C-alpha positions, 0 to 999 in steps of 0.5 A: 401372415407368418411363413413356416421356416423350411430347410431343403437338404440334399444329404443326410448329416447324422452327427452320430444321432442316428438310431438303428431300427433294423439291420439297414434301417435307421431313424434320425431326428433333426431340429426344425423343419427340413425337406428331404427327397424321398426314394432317391439315393443320398450321401450320408455324412457324420458332419457336413464337412466329413467324408461320405460314409455311405448312401441311403434312401429316405423311406419316411419323413415326419414333421412335428413340434418343430422337428423333422424325423426321417427313416432311412435305409442304408443301401451302401456303406463306404469302407474306411481304411 
């Protein structure tokens, strides 16, 4: 029996691939199956090592054809000086 590879994520790492749907609503597609907590504030970062750019809440998560798509709402943005 073959298991499904699954990664648990506790932050949103965009690598600049996010797409804005509405003012504070974004969609991000990632390779592989990933699990994110829903309706809990998570840090957003461009890379794992970069500073947190804001906080978001994931509203929707979809798995299909080896990819994960999340829809998240930006709830705060950190200003960059």
